[in-house]
C-alpha positions, 0 to 999 in steps of 0.5 A: 873170520871176522867177529862181525861176520853173520852166522851161517845157517848151520851156526844159527841152528847150532846155537838154537839147539844149544839154547833149547836143549842145554842142561841147566836152563829151561827158560832160555831164548830161542834164536829168533828171540835172541835176535830181537833181544840183540836188536834192542840192545844195540839200538838203545841209548846206552850200552848194556854190558855182556855181564848184564845181558848174558844172564837173560839169554839163559833165563828170560824169567829171572836171569839166574839160571845158567847152562851146563857146558860139556867142556871149556871148548863148548863154552868158548864156542857158544860164547863166540857164536853169541858175540858174533851174532850180536856184532853182526846185528849191530854192523847190519844196522850201522853199515847196511841198514837198508838190508837189515831184516829181523831173524823170524821163524815161520810155520808152514800153512798149506804152502803159504808160510806164516811168519812167527813174530812173537818170539822176536818181539818178546826178545826186543821188549826184553832188551828194551826193558834192561834200560826202561828210563833210557827208552822213554823217549821212544816209548813215550815220545814215539809209541807208534814205532813200537806198536807192533812189537808191543802187540806181539811181545807183551801180555797186554798186546796178546790180549788185544790180539785176541780181540783184534782177530787180524786176517792172515794178510794183516798179520803178514803186513805187520811182520813185514814192517818189523825191519823198518821199525828196527831200522827207524829206532836204531837210526833215531838213537844213533843220531841222539848218541852223536848229538850227545857226544858232540855236546861232550857227553860220554856213553853210559853203561847200564846194569839195571835189571829189567822188570820181570814178566812173571806171567809170560808163558814159559817154553816148557809150560802147557800151551794156553791153547789147551792142546796138552802139549808144551808151548814150545812144541805147539803155538811156540813151535816154528819149522824154519827160519825166514 
């Protein structure tokens, strides 16, 4: 099996279960947030080393908590799944960009599934935050490219969403455009890296810590809707992968 082979549905579920249920971590990413995180990391202008990004997979708030593995075999298995998924995202964006689509979740709505894009967008923004300076040409030069991701992936965006009150059809349209956005940003940064290399530049590796979003609703916090349920079991819940 190649290190770039996409994870099977069973492997995606296995990795998602570990991220949500492992001992020692309460604010870990789910599989959709992880997918957005990797999409940003492999698209950014500079290399982010696993030693830097891995800790944010386990602890999206502070990057400090780490999981308790039951055995060395389990640790190797989970690390292998993580690396394979990141490599698969990178390979898709480089080799078959027209076929790339983000890994979203969906809630069932009277037979008409609702795409859940918040988690993917939060993951993408977290990945970009690992190199804020490097992403400035995108965030400042092409802010429209990130408009949907910022809308669904940041606190500022959530406030705007409340006021916008998008229709179901508008929400689906924005969700459907995420793939094109990720492809556009990746292609832009890839071309810039090629230009830099042709001019004699060498890729830099980033180790900078991101700005922490201390006000983000934690997956185990009470849902803001007031249901009394944990966020991950209410508005943060999703039924299946798209």
